[in-house]
C-alpha positions in Angstrom: -57.9 -55.1 85.7 -59.4 -51.6 86.1 -57.1 -48.6 86.5 -57.8 -48.1 90.3 -57.3 -51.9 90.9 -54.0 -51.9 89.0 -52.9 -48.8 90.9 -53.6 -50.4 94.3 -51.8 -53.5 93.2 -48.7 -51.5 92.2 -48.8 -49.5 95.5 -49.0 -52.7 97.5 -46.1 -54.2 95.5 -44.1 -51.0 96.0 -44.3 -51.6 99.8 -42.7 -55.1 99.4 -39.0 -55.5 99.2 -37.3 -57.5 96.4 -36.7 -60.2 99.0 -40.4 -60.2 100.1 -41.5 -60.7 96.5 -38.9 -63.4 96.0 -40.1 -65.2 99.1 -43.7 -65.1 97.8 -42.6 -66.4 94.4 -40.6 -69.1 96.1 -43.6 -70.2 98.2 -45.7 -70.3 95.0 -43.3 -72.8 93.4 -40.8 -74.2 95.9 -41.7 -77.8 95.0 -40.0 -77.3 91.7 -36.6 -77.1 93.4 -34.7 -80.3 93.8 -34.1 -81.6 97.3 -35.7 -80.5 100.5 -37.4 -77.1 101.1 -34.8 -76.3 103.8 -32.0 -76.8 101.2 -33.7 -74.7 98.6 -34.2 -71.9 101.2 -30.5 -71.9 102.1 -29.5 -72.0 98.4 -31.9 -69.3 97.2 -31.9 -66.9 100.2 -28.6 -67.7 102.0 -30.4 -68.1 105.4 -31.5 -70.9 107.6 -35.0 -72.2 107.4 -35.9 -70.9 110.9 -35.0 -67.3 110.0 -36.8 -67.7 106.6 -40.0 -68.8 108.3 -39.8 -66.0 110.8 -39.6 -63.5 108.0 -42.3 -65.3 106.0 -44.8 -65.2 109.0 -44.2 -61.5 109.3 -44.7 -61.1 105.6 -47.9 -63.1 105.6 -49.4 -60.6 108.1 -48.7 -57.6 105.9 -51.4 -56.0 103.8 -48.9 -55.4 101.0 -48.3 -59.1 100.6 -52.1 -59.8 100.6 -52.5 -57.2 97.9 -49.6 -58.6 95.9 -50.9 -62.2 95.8 -54.1 -62.7 97.7 -54.7 -66.3 96.8 -51.2 -67.4 97.9 -51.2 -65.4 101.1 -54.6 -66.6 102.1 -53.6 -70.2 101.4 -50.4 -69.8 103.4 -52.3 -68.2 106.3 -54.7 -71.1 106.4 -51.8 -73.6 106.5 -50.1 -71.6 109.2 -53.3 -71.5 111.3 -54.0 -75.2 110.9 -50.5 -76.0 112.0 -50.8 -73.8 115.0 -54.0 -75.4 116.0 -52.5 -78.9 115.6 -49.5 -77.9 117.8 -51.9 -76.4 120.4 -53.9 -79.6 120.4 -50.8 -81.8 120.9 -49.7 -79.7 123.9 -53.0 -79.8 125.6 -54.3 -83.1 124.4 -57.4 -81.4 122.9 -58.5 -81.2 119.3 -59.4 -77.9 117.7 -61.4 -79.1 114.6 
């Protein structure tokens, strides 16, 4: 990694809190935890899944998160977008493929 690229990555990471980084790390490897994802969220972050996903959605929209782990953030954004389209299709009876 070039010096300017490394510096930008460090600046982006500096804008993320420890919790933000922990959430991204968790999303990268949550399947390694025993039990359901909701249980793992409660055990690791001491919050309910609804609050966790609210925070995660905000985090996914941040440029700092994208700079920190572009592949993960882009993948999670795609998953979120496809789920939103599926929900919109169910409520209107239309498909958004």
